[in-house]
PDB file with SEQRES, HELIX, SHEET and CRYST1 records, atoms N, CA, C and O in Angstrom:
SEQRES   1 A   76  MET LYS LEU ASN ARG ILE GLY ARG LYS VAL ALA LYS PHE          
SEQRES   2 A   76  HIS ARG SER ARG GLY TRP PRO HIS GLY ASP LEU VAL VAL          
SEQRES   3 A   76  ARG LEU ARG LEU LEU GLY CYS GLU MET THR PRO GLN ILE          
SEQRES   4 A   76  LEU GLN GLU ILE GLU SER HIS ARG ARG ALA VAL THR ASP          
SEQRES   5 A   76  ALA GLU VAL VAL PHE LEU SER GLU ALA PHE GLY VAL SER          
SEQRES   6 A   76  VAL LYS ASP LEU PHE ASP GLN ALA ALA SER GLU                  
HELIX    1 AA1 GLY A    7  ARG A   17  1                                  11    
HELIX    2 AA2 HIS A   21  LEU A   31  1                                  11    
HELIX    3 AA3 PRO A   37  GLU A   44  1                                   8    
HELIX    4 AA4 ASP A   52  PHE A   62  1                                  11    
HELIX    5 AA5 VAL A   66  LEU A   69  1                                   4    
HELIX    6 AA6 GLN A   72  SER A   75  1                                   4    
CRYST1    1.000    1.000    1.000  90.00  90.00  90.00 P 1           1          
ATOM      1  N   MET A   1       0.844  -1.180  -0.005  1.00  0.00           N  
ATOM      2  CA  MET A   1      -0.003   0.001  -0.008  1.00  0.00           C  
ATOM      3  C   MET A   1       0.881   1.259   0.007  1.00  0.00           C  
ATOM      4  O   MET A   1       1.748   1.407   0.868  1.00  0.00           O  
ATOM      5  N   LYS A   2       0.652   2.146  -0.944  1.00  0.00           N  
ATOM      6  CA  LYS A   2       1.385   3.381  -1.021  1.00  0.00           C  
ATOM      7  C   LYS A   2       0.839   4.371  -0.024  1.00  0.00           C  
ATOM      8  O   LYS A   2      -0.371   4.589   0.033  1.00  0.00           O  
ATOM      9  N   LEU A   3       1.708   4.975   0.765  1.00  0.00           N  
ATOM     10  CA  LEU A   3       1.263   5.922   1.800  1.00  0.00           C  
ATOM     11  C   LEU A   3       1.334   7.386   1.330  1.00  0.00           C  
ATOM     12  O   LEU A   3       0.954   8.291   2.073  1.00  0.00           O  
ATOM     13  N   ASN A   4       1.819   7.619   0.104  1.00  0.00           N  
ATOM     14  CA  ASN A   4       1.782   8.967  -0.452  1.00  0.00           C  
ATOM     15  C   ASN A   4       1.708   8.905  -1.959  1.00  0.00           C  
ATOM     16  O   ASN A   4       1.939   7.856  -2.560  1.00  0.00           O  
ATOM     17  N   ARG A   5       1.385  10.038  -2.572  1.00  0.00           N  
ATOM     18  CA  ARG A   5       1.238  10.085  -4.029  1.00  0.00           C  
ATOM     19  C   ARG A   5       2.384  10.812  -4.710  1.00  0.00           C  
ATOM     20  O   ARG A   5       2.377  10.956  -5.933  1.00  0.00           O  
ATOM     21  N   ILE A   6       3.364  11.272  -3.953  1.00  0.00           N  
ATOM     22  CA  ILE A   6       4.430  12.060  -4.572  1.00  0.00           C  
ATOM     23  C   ILE A   6       5.793  11.369  -4.582  1.00  0.00           C  
ATOM     24  O   ILE A   6       6.746  11.890  -5.161  1.00  0.00           O  
ATOM     25  N   GLY A   7       5.890  10.229  -3.963  1.00  0.00           N  
ATOM     26  CA  GLY A   7       7.212   9.577  -3.790  1.00  0.00           C  
ATOM     27  C   GLY A   7       7.970   9.370  -5.099  1.00  0.00           C  
ATOM     28  O   GLY A   7       9.178   9.596  -5.172  1.00  0.00           O  
ATOM     29  N   ARG A   8       7.238   8.936  -6.136  1.00  0.00           N  
ATOM     30  CA  ARG A   8       7.885   8.660  -7.427  1.00  0.00           C  
ATOM     31  C   ARG A   8       8.453   9.945  -8.004  1.00  0.00           C  
ATOM     32  O   ARG A   8       9.582   9.952  -8.494  1.00  0.00           O  
ATOM     33  N   LYS A   9       7.690  11.037  -7.954  1.00  0.00           N  
ATOM     34  CA  LYS A   9       8.151  12.302  -8.504  1.00  0.00           C  
ATOM     35  C   LYS A   9       9.304  12.885  -7.661  1.00  0.00           C  
ATOM     36  O   LYS A   9      10.248  13.456  -8.206  1.00  0.00           O  
ATOM     37  N   VAL A  10       9.216  12.737  -6.352  1.00  0.00           N  
ATOM     38  CA  VAL A  10      10.302  13.226  -5.497  1.00  0.00           C  
ATOM     39  C   VAL A  10      11.608  12.498  -5.899  1.00  0.00           C  
ATOM     40  O   VAL A  10      12.652  13.129  -6.065  1.00  0.00           O  
ATOM     41  N   ALA A  11      11.529  11.189  -6.049  1.00  0.00           N  
ATOM     42  CA  ALA A  11      12.702  10.410  -6.453  1.00  0.00           C  
ATOM     43  C   ALA A  11      13.217  10.849  -7.836  1.00  0.00           C  
ATOM     44  O   ALA A  11      14.423  10.948  -8.060  1.00  0.00           O  
ATOM     45  N   LYS A  12      12.286  11.105  -8.744  1.00  0.00           N  
ATOM     46  CA  LYS A  12      12.657  11.514 -10.107  1.00  0.00           C  
ATOM     47  C   LYS A  12      13.378  12.868 -10.087  1.00  0.00           C  
ATOM     48  O   LYS A  12      14.437  13.012 -10.697  1.00  0.00           O  
ATOM     49  N   PHE A  13      12.810  13.858  -9.390  1.00  0.00           N  
ATOM     50  CA  PHE A  13      13.465  15.174  -9.314  1.00  0.00           C  
ATOM     51  C   PHE A  13      14.782  15.078  -8.591  1.00  0.00           C  
ATOM     52  O   PHE A  13      15.745  15.752  -8.958  1.00  0.00           O  
ATOM     53  N   HIS A  14      14.840  14.258  -7.576  1.00  0.00           N  
ATOM     54  CA  HIS A  14      16.043  14.070  -6.786  1.00  0.00           C  
ATOM     55  C   HIS A  14      17.176  13.484  -7.663  1.00  0.00           C  
ATOM     56  O   HIS A  14      18.294  14.001  -7.673  1.00  0.00           O  
ATOM     57  N   ARG A  15      16.869  12.416  -8.384  1.00  0.00           N  
ATOM     58  CA  ARG A  15      17.850  11.768  -9.288  1.00  0.00           C  
ATOM     59  C   ARG A  15      18.285  12.714 -10.395  1.00  0.00           C  
ATOM     60  O   ARG A  15      19.471  12.792 -10.719  1.00  0.00           O  
ATOM     61  N   SER A  16      17.333  13.433 -10.978  1.00  0.00           N  
ATOM     62  CA  SER A  16      17.656  14.290 -12.120  1.00  0.00           C  
ATOM     63  C   SER A  16      18.633  15.425 -11.744  1.00  0.00           C  
ATOM     64  O   SER A  16      19.358  15.944 -12.593  1.00  0.00           O  
ATOM     65  N   ARG A  17      18.630  15.787 -10.472  1.00  0.00           N  
ATOM     66  CA  ARG A  17      19.537  16.853 -10.032  1.00  0.00           C  
ATOM     67  C   ARG A  17      20.875  16.296  -9.554  1.00  0.00           C  
ATOM     68  O   ARG A  17      21.831  17.048  -9.368  1.00  0.00           O  
ATOM     69  N   GLY A  18      20.945  14.990  -9.357  1.00  0.00           N  
ATOM     70  CA  GLY A  18      22.197  14.346  -8.956  1.00  0.00           C  
ATOM     71  C   GLY A  18      22.622  14.645  -7.533  1.00  0.00           C  
ATOM     72  O   GLY A  18      23.794  14.519  -7.178  1.00  0.00           O  
ATOM     73  N   TRP A  19      21.644  15.046  -6.719  1.00  0.00           N  
ATOM     74  CA  TRP A  19      21.953  15.386  -5.309  1.00  0.00           C  
ATOM     75  C   TRP A  19      21.991  14.142  -4.437  1.00  0.00           C  
ATOM     76  O   TRP A  19      21.067  13.331  -4.507  1.00  0.00           O  
ATOM     77  N   PRO A  20      23.021  13.956  -3.618  1.00  0.00           N  
ATOM     78  CA  PRO A  20      22.978  12.872  -2.623  1.00  0.00           C  
ATOM     79  C   PRO A  20      21.836  13.177  -1.632  1.00  0.00           C  
ATOM     80  O   PRO A  20      21.429  14.330  -1.487  1.00  0.00           O  
ATOM     81  N   HIS A  21      21.326  12.136  -0.954  1.00  0.00           N  
ATOM     82  CA  HIS A  21      20.244  12.339   0.021  1.00  0.00           C  
ATOM     83  C   HIS A  21      20.626  13.431   1.030  1.00  0.00           C  
ATOM     84  O   HIS A  21      19.797  14.270   1.383  1.00  0.00           O  
ATOM     85  N   GLY A  22      21.873  13.417   1.487  1.00  0.00           N  
ATOM     86  CA  GLY A  22      22.285  14.414   2.453  1.00  0.00           C  
ATOM     87  C   GLY A  22      22.165  15.830   1.960  1.00  0.00           C  
ATOM     88  O   GLY A  22      21.784  16.715   2.726  1.00  0.00           O  
ATOM     89  N   ASP A  23      22.480  16.078   0.692  1.00  0.00           N  
ATOM     90  CA  ASP A  23      22.377  17.438   0.131  1.00  0.00           C  
ATOM     91  C   ASP A  23      20.937  17.901   0.115  1.00  0.00           C  
ATOM     92  O   ASP A  23      20.648  19.038   0.490  1.00  0.00           O  
ATOM     93  N   LEU A  24      20.009  17.022  -0.320  1.00  0.00           N  
ATOM     94  CA  LEU A  24      18.617  17.421  -0.352  1.00  0.00           C  
ATOM     95  C   LEU A  24      18.086  17.646   1.036  1.00  0.00           C  
ATOM     96  O   LEU A  24      17.293  18.562   1.256  1.00  0.00           O  
ATOM     97  N   VAL A  25      18.512  16.819   1.989  1.00  0.00           N  
ATOM     98  CA  VAL A  25      18.062  16.975   3.378  1.00  0.00           C  
ATOM     99  C   VAL A  25      18.541  18.336   3.909  1.00  0.00           C  
ATOM    100  O   VAL A  25      17.781  19.031   4.583  1.00  0.00           O  
ATOM    101  N   VAL A  26      19.784  18.720   3.616  1.00  0.00           N  
ATOM    102  CA  VAL A  26      20.310  20.024   4.058  1.00  0.00           C  
ATOM    103  C   VAL A  26      19.485  21.174   3.425  1.00  0.00           C  
ATOM    104  O   VAL A  26      19.136  22.136   4.109  1.00  0.00           O  
ATOM    105  N   ARG A  27      19.184  21.067   2.145  1.00  0.00           N  
ATOM    106  CA  ARG A  27      18.384  22.097   1.479  1.00  0.00           C  
ATOM    107  C   ARG A  27      17.014  22.226   2.155  1.00  0.00           C  
ATOM    108  O   ARG A  27      16.531  23.334   2.387  1.00  0.00           O  
ATOM    109  N   LEU A  28      16.399  21.086   2.467  1.00  0.00           N  
ATOM    110  CA  LEU A  28      15.096  21.122   3.095  1.00  0.00           C  
ATOM    111  C   LEU A  28      15.195  21.718   4.516  1.00  0.00           C  
ATOM    112  O   LEU A  28      14.330  22.495   4.921  1.00  0.00           O  
ATOM    113  N   ARG A  29      16.203  21.369   5.238  1.00  0.00           N  
ATOM    114  CA  ARG A  29      16.404  21.936   6.604  1.00  0.00           C  
ATOM    115  C   ARG A  29      16.605  23.430   6.559  1.00  0.00           C  
ATOM    116  O   ARG A  29      16.086  24.155   7.407  1.00  0.00           O  
ATOM    117  N   LEU A  30      17.364  23.905   5.563  1.00  0.00           N  
ATOM    118  CA  LEU A  30      17.574  25.352   5.440  1.00  0.00           C  
ATOM    119  C   LEU A  30      16.257  26.095   5.150  1.00  0.00           C  
ATOM    120  O   LEU A  30      16.107  27.272   5.476  1.00  0.00           O  
ATOM    121  N   LEU A  31      15.309  25.374   4.530  1.00  0.00           N  
ATOM    122  CA  LEU A  31      13.997  25.993   4.273  1.00  0.00           C  
ATOM    123  C   LEU A  31      13.093  25.919   5.496  1.00  0.00           C  
ATOM    124  O   LEU A  31      12.031  26.541   5.519  1.00  0.00           O  
ATOM    125  N   GLY A  32      13.511  25.151   6.529  1.00  0.00           N  
ATOM    126  CA  GLY A  32      12.719  25.027   7.757  1.00  0.00           C  
ATOM    127  C   GLY A  32      12.022  23.702   7.908  1.00  0.00           C  
ATOM    128  O   GLY A  32      11.210  23.543   8.819  1.00  0.00           O  
ATOM    129  N   CYS A  33      12.304  22.750   7.058  1.00  0.00           N  
ATOM    130  CA  CYS A  33      11.652  21.447   7.102  1.00  0.00           C  
ATOM    131  C   CYS A  33      12.477  20.489   7.955  1.00  0.00           C  
ATOM    132  O   CYS A  33      13.689  20.374   7.773  1.00  0.00           O  
ATOM    133  N   GLU A  34      11.817  19.805   8.883  1.00  0.00           N  
ATOM    134  CA  GLU A  34      12.461  18.811   9.696  1.00  0.00           C  
ATOM    135  C   GLU A  34      12.531  17.495   8.884  1.00  0.00           C  
ATOM    136  O   GLU A  34      11.563  16.737   8.836  1.00  0.00           O  
ATOM    137  N   MET A  35      13.658  17.248   8.267  1.00  0.00           N  
ATOM    138  CA  MET A  35      13.821  16.128   7.370  1.00  0.00           C  
ATOM    139  C   MET A  35      15.104  15.380   7.759  1.00  0.00           C  
ATOM    140  O   MET A  35      16.082  15.978   8.207  1.00  0.00           O  
ATOM    141  N   THR A  36      15.068  14.048   7.571  1.00  0.00           N  
ATOM    142  CA  THR A  36      16.261  13.193   7.749  1.00  0.00           C  
ATOM    143  C   THR A  36      16.436  12.370   6.510  1.00  0.00           C  
ATOM    144  O   THR A  36      15.484  12.241   5.740  1.00  0.00           O  
ATOM    145  N   PRO A  37      17.605  11.801   6.268  1.00  0.00           N  
ATOM    146  CA  PRO A  37      17.755  10.913   5.112  1.00  0.00           C  
ATOM    147  C   PRO A  37      16.802   9.716   5.158  1.00  0.00           C  
ATOM    148  O   PRO A  37      16.315   9.272   4.118  1.00  0.00           O  
ATOM    149  N   GLN A  38      16.542   9.210   6.324  1.00  0.00           N  
ATOM    150  CA  GLN A  38      15.620   8.061   6.443  1.00  0.00           C  
ATOM    151  C   GLN A  38      14.200   8.468   6.072  1.00  0.00           C  
ATOM    152  O   GLN A  38      13.519   7.727   5.364  1.00  0.00           O  
ATOM    153  N   ILE A  39      13.743   9.612   6.525  1.00  0.00           N  
ATOM    154  CA  ILE A  39      12.381  10.090   6.168  1.00  0.00           C  
ATOM    155  C   ILE A  39      12.299  10.303   4.675  1.00  0.00           C  
ATOM    156  O   ILE A  39      11.312   9.917   4.048  1.00  0.00           O  
ATOM    157  N   LEU A  40      13.334  10.921   4.083  1.00  0.00           N  
ATOM    158  CA  LEU A  40      13.310  11.155   2.641  1.00  0.00           C  
ATOM    159  C   LEU A  40      13.241   9.837   1.875  1.00  0.00           C  
ATOM    160  O   LEU A  40      12.499   9.728   0.899  1.00  0.00           O  
ATOM    161  N   GLN A  41      13.988   8.861   2.296  1.00  0.00           N  
ATOM    162  CA  GLN A  41      13.981   7.553   1.633  1.00  0.00           C  
ATOM    163  C   GLN A  41      12.602   6.879   1.779  1.00  0.00           C  
ATOM    164  O   GLN A  41      12.126   6.230   0.847  1.00  0.00           O  
ATOM    165  N   GLU A  42      11.987   7.032   2.912  1.00  0.00           N  
ATOM    166  CA  GLU A  42      10.635   6.477   3.144  1.00  0.00           C  
ATOM    167  C   GLU A  42       9.600   7.178   2.261  1.00  0.00           C  
ATOM    168  O   GLU A  42       8.677   6.538   1.756  1.00  0.00           O  
ATOM    169  N   ILE A  43       9.751   8.497   2.073  1.00  0.00           N  
ATOM    170  CA  ILE A  43       8.819   9.224   1.197  1.00  0.00           C  
ATOM    171  C   ILE A  43       9.014   8.742  -0.253  1.00  0.00           C  
ATOM    172  O   ILE A  43       8.036   8.461  -0.946  1.00  0.00           O  
ATOM    173  N   GLU A  44      10.256   8.646  -0.704  1.00  0.00           N  
ATOM    174  CA  GLU A  44      10.514   8.241  -2.103  1.00  0.00           C  
ATOM    175  C   GLU A  44      10.027   6.813  -2.351  1.00  0.00           C  
ATOM    176  O   GLU A  44       9.640   6.489  -3.474  1.00  0.00           O  
ATOM    177  N   SER A  45      10.038   5.966  -1.344  1.00  0.00           N  
ATOM    178  CA  SER A  45       9.595   4.562  -1.546  1.00  0.00           C  
ATOM    179  C   SER A  45       8.133   4.363  -1.133  1.00  0.00           C  
ATOM    180  O   SER A  45       7.678   3.226  -1.009  1.00  0.00           O  
ATOM    181  N   HIS A  46       7.402   5.447  -0.921  1.00  0.00           N  
ATOM    182  CA  HIS A  46       5.967   5.426  -0.567  1.00  0.00           C  
ATOM    183  C   HIS A  46       5.681   4.735   0.731  1.00  0.00           C  
ATOM    184  O   HIS A  46       4.560   4.266   0.927  1.00  0.00           O  
ATOM    185  N   ARG A  47       6.654   4.642   1.650  1.00  0.00           N  
ATOM    186  CA  ARG A  47       6.429   3.949   2.915  1.00  0.00           C  
ATOM    187  C   ARG A  47       6.055   4.924   4.030  1.00  0.00           C  
ATOM    188  O   ARG A  47       5.878   4.506   5.174  1.00  0.00           O  
ATOM    189  N   ARG A  48       5.932   6.219   3.715  1.00  0.00           N  
ATOM    190  CA  ARG A  48       5.594   7.231   4.694  1.00  0.00           C  
ATOM    191  C   ARG A  48       4.648   8.237   4.084  1.00  0.00           C  
ATOM    192  O   ARG A  48       4.803   8.640   2.931  1.00  0.00           O  
ATOM    193  N   ALA A  49       3.669   8.637   4.866  1.00  0.00           N  
ATOM    194  CA  ALA A  49       2.764   9.706   4.444  1.00  0.00           C  
ATOM    195  C   ALA A  49       3.558  11.038   4.452  1.00  0.00           C  
ATOM    196  O   ALA A  49       4.558  11.162   5.159  1.00  0.00           O  
ATOM    197  N   VAL A  50       3.110  11.999   3.680  1.00  0.00           N  
ATOM    198  CA  VAL A  50       3.798  13.299   3.566  1.00  0.00           C  
ATOM    199  C   VAL A  50       2.813  14.375   4.026  1.00  0.00           C  
ATOM    200  O   VAL A  50       1.647  14.375   3.631  1.00  0.00           O  
ATOM    201  N   THR A  51       3.299  15.290   4.868  1.00  0.00           N  
ATOM    202  CA  THR A  51       2.430  16.378   5.315  1.00  0.00           C  
ATOM    203  C   THR A  51       2.331  17.421   4.212  1.00  0.00           C  
ATOM    204  O   THR A  51       3.146  17.456   3.290  1.00  0.00           O  
ATOM    205  N   ASP A  52       1.331  18.254   4.327  1.00  0.00           N  
ATOM    206  CA  ASP A  52       1.178  19.332   3.352  1.00  0.00           C  
ATOM    207  C   ASP A  52       2.370  20.267   3.391  1.00  0.00           C  
ATOM    208  O   ASP A  52       2.812  20.752   2.350  1.00  0.00           O  
ATOM    209  N   ALA A  53       2.893  20.526   4.575  1.00  0.00           N  
ATOM    210  CA  ALA A  53       4.080  21.408   4.687  1.00  0.00           C  
ATOM    211  C   ALA A  53       5.274  20.787   4.009  1.00  0.00           C  
ATOM    212  O   ALA A  53       6.036  21.499   3.353  1.00  0.00           O  
ATOM    213  N   GLU A  54       5.475  19.471   4.140  1.00  0.00           N  
ATOM    214  CA  GLU A  54       6.578  18.802   3.477  1.00  0.00           C  
ATOM    215  C   GLU A  54       6.459  18.877   1.976  1.00  0.00           C  
ATOM    216  O   GLU A  54       7.469  19.015   1.287  1.00  0.00           O  
ATOM    217  N   VAL A  55       5.265  18.790   1.453  1.00  0.00           N  
ATOM    218  CA  VAL A  55       5.020  18.908   0.004  1.00  0.00           C  
ATOM    219  C   VAL A  55       5.504  20.287  -0.458  1.00  0.00           C  
ATOM    220  O   VAL A  55       6.192  20.398  -1.472  1.00  0.00           O  
ATOM    221  N   VAL A  56       5.147  21.325   0.280  1.00  0.00           N  
ATOM    222  CA  VAL A  56       5.537  22.663  -0.075  1.00  0.00           C  
ATOM    223  C   VAL A  56       7.077  22.814   0.008  1.00  0.00           C  
ATOM    224  O   VAL A  56       7.692  23.383  -0.894  1.00  0.00           O  
ATOM    225  N   PHE A  57       7.676  22.315   1.063  1.00  0.00           N  
ATOM    226  CA  PHE A  57       9.128  22.394   1.197  1.00  0.00           C  
ATOM    227  C   PHE A  57       9.823  21.658   0.060  1.00  0.00           C  
ATOM    228  O   PHE A  57      10.799  22.170  -0.487  1.00  0.00           O  
ATOM    229  N   LEU A  58       9.356  20.490  -0.305  1.00  0.00           N  
ATOM    230  CA  LEU A  58       9.960  19.726  -1.390  1.00  0.00           C  
ATOM    231  C   LEU A  58       9.824  20.481  -2.713  1.00  0.00           C  
ATOM    232  O   LEU A  58      10.777  20.533  -3.490  1.00  0.00           O  
ATOM    233  N   SER A  59       8.660  21.061  -2.976  1.00  0.00           N  
ATOM    234  CA  SER A  59       8.512  21.838  -4.208  1.00  0.00           C  
ATOM    235  C   SER A  59       9.467  23.027  -4.238  1.00  0.00           C  
ATOM    236  O   SER A  59      10.033  23.341  -5.285  1.00  0.00           O  
ATOM    237  N   GLU A  60       9.650  23.689  -3.097  1.00  0.00           N  
ATOM    238  CA  GLU A  60      10.593  24.826  -3.042  1.00  0.00           C  
ATOM    239  C   GLU A  60      12.022  24.334  -3.241  1.00  0.00           C  
ATOM    240  O   GLU A  60      12.789  24.972  -3.964  1.00  0.00           O  
ATOM    241  N   ALA A  61      12.393  23.245  -2.635  1.00  0.00           N  
ATOM    242  CA  ALA A  61      13.769  22.716  -2.754  1.00  0.00           C  
ATOM    243  C   ALA A  61      14.079  22.348  -4.223  1.00  0.00           C  
ATOM    244  O   ALA A  61      15.194  22.562  -4.699  1.00  0.00           O  
ATOM    245  N   PHE A  62      13.092  21.802  -4.918  1.00  0.00           N  
ATOM    246  CA  PHE A  62      13.324  21.405  -6.315  1.00  0.00           C  
ATOM    247  C   PHE A  62      13.042  22.530  -7.302  1.00  0.00           C  
ATOM    248  O   PHE A  62      13.384  22.415  -8.479  1.00  0.00           O  
ATOM    249  N   GLY A  63      12.423  23.618  -6.843  1.00  0.00           N  
ATOM    250  CA  GLY A  63      12.085  24.744  -7.738  1.00  0.00           C  
ATOM    251  C   GLY A  63      10.998  24.391  -8.707  1.00  0.00           C  
ATOM    252  O   GLY A  63      11.018  24.825  -9.859  1.00  0.00           O  
ATOM    253  N   VAL A  64      10.031  23.592  -8.247  1.00  0.00           N  
ATOM    254  CA  VAL A  64       8.901  23.198  -9.094  1.00  0.00           C  
ATOM    255  C   VAL A  64       7.592  23.529  -8.343  1.00  0.00           C  
ATOM    256  O   VAL A  64       7.612  23.826  -7.149  1.00  0.00           O  
ATOM    257  N   SER A  65       6.493  23.473  -9.044  1.00  0.00           N  
ATOM    258  CA  SER A  65       5.194  23.720  -8.387  1.00  0.00           C  
ATOM    259  C   SER A  65       4.790  22.503  -7.584  1.00  0.00           C  
ATOM    260  O   SER A  65       5.273  21.396  -7.825  1.00  0.00           O  
ATOM    261  N   VAL A  66       3.905  22.714  -6.630  1.00  0.00           N  
ATOM    262  CA  VAL A  66       3.340  21.588  -5.864  1.00  0.00           C  
ATOM    263  C   VAL A  66       2.691  20.587  -6.819  1.00  0.00           C  
ATOM    264  O   VAL A  66       2.840  19.375  -6.667  1.00  0.00           O  
ATOM    265  N   LYS A  67       1.980  21.110  -7.790  1.00  0.00           N  
ATOM    266  CA  LYS A  67       1.296  20.245  -8.767  1.00  0.00           C  
ATOM    267  C   LYS A  67       2.275  19.356  -9.485  1.00  0.00           C  
ATOM    268  O   LYS A  67       1.934  18.214  -9.796  1.00  0.00           O  
ATOM    269  N   ASP A  68       3.491  19.827  -9.769  1.00  0.00           N  
ATOM    270  CA  ASP A  68       4.479  19.038 -10.469  1.00  0.00           C  
ATOM    271  C   ASP A  68       4.911  17.807  -9.673  1.00  0.00           C  
ATOM    272  O   ASP A  68       5.404  16.839 -10.252  1.00  0.00           O  
ATOM    273  N   LEU A  69       4.734  17.837  -8.369  1.00  0.00           N  
ATOM    274  CA  LEU A  69       5.130  16.709  -7.519  1.00  0.00           C  
ATOM    275  C   LEU A  69       4.153  15.543  -7.584  1.00  0.00           C  
ATOM    276  O   LEU A  69       4.492  14.415  -7.228  1.00  0.00           O  
ATOM    277  N   PHE A  70       2.940  15.826  -8.041  1.00  0.00           N  
ATOM    278  CA  PHE A  70       1.920  14.765  -8.059  1.00  0.00           C  
ATOM    279  C   PHE A  70       1.938  14.058  -9.385  1.00  0.00           C  
ATOM    280  O   PHE A  70       1.920  14.679 -10.448  1.00  0.00           O  
ATOM    281  N   ASP A  71       1.973  12.730  -9.300  1.00  0.00           N  
ATOM    282  CA  ASP A  71       1.970  11.865 -10.498  1.00  0.00           C  
ATOM    283  C   ASP A  71       0.579  11.836 -11.061  1.00  0.00           C  
ATOM    284  O   ASP A  71      -0.367  11.461 -10.369  1.00  0.00           O  
ATOM    285  N   GLN A  72       0.437  12.232 -12.329  1.00  0.00           N  
ATOM    286  CA  GLN A  72      -0.878  12.238 -12.960  1.00  0.00           C  
ATOM    287  C   GLN A  72      -1.554  10.865 -12.933  1.00  0.00           C  
ATOM    288  O   GLN A  72      -2.765  10.767 -12.734  1.00  0.00           O  
ATOM    289  N   ALA A  73      -0.777   9.825 -13.132  1.00  0.00           N  
ATOM    290  CA  ALA A  73      -1.351   8.466 -13.160  1.00  0.00           C  
ATOM    291  C   ALA A  73      -1.932   8.108 -11.798  1.00  0.00           C  
ATOM    292  O   ALA A  73      -2.882   7.327 -11.740  1.00  0.00           O  
ATOM    293  N   ALA A  74      -1.409   8.640 -10.710  1.00  0.00           N  
ATOM    294  CA  ALA A  74      -1.891   8.301  -9.389  1.00  0.00           C  
ATOM    295  C   ALA A  74      -3.285   8.862  -9.147  1.00  0.00           C  
ATOM    296  O   ALA A  74      -4.041   8.320  -8.341  1.00  0.00           O  
ATOM    297  N   SER A  75      -3.627   9.934  -9.832  1.00  0.00           N  
ATOM    298  CA  SER A  75      -4.936  10.548  -9.617  1.00  0.00           C  
ATOM    299  C   SER A  75      -6.024   9.971 -10.525  1.00  0.00           C  
ATOM    300  O   SER A  75      -7.201  10.295 -10.361  1.00  0.00           O  
ATOM    301  N   GLU A  76      -5.648   9.139 -11.458  1.00  0.00           N  
ATOM    302  CA  GLU A  76      -6.631   8.570 -12.380  1.00  0.00           C  
ATOM    303  C   GLU A  76      -7.186   7.237 -11.918  1.00  0.00           C  
ATOM    304  O   GLU A  76      -8.023   6.647 -12.601  1.00  0.00           O  
TER     305      GLU A  76                                                      
END                                                                             
């Protein structure tokens, strides 16, 4: 059972930028998000639910809209 709808896109944006997990975690923390490498990995693998605030922080870290984080196939 998938616990979130953005994990696939988070992983995609993360890979496309070539950032290690630690770098993305630091970026998120600088924005004010309480994130750890383990939480990030759980989000990307759909094993953890994501708060609305985390969605906003992730979109800011990647420089994309919140809508861009949602997989279109997941909503169909």
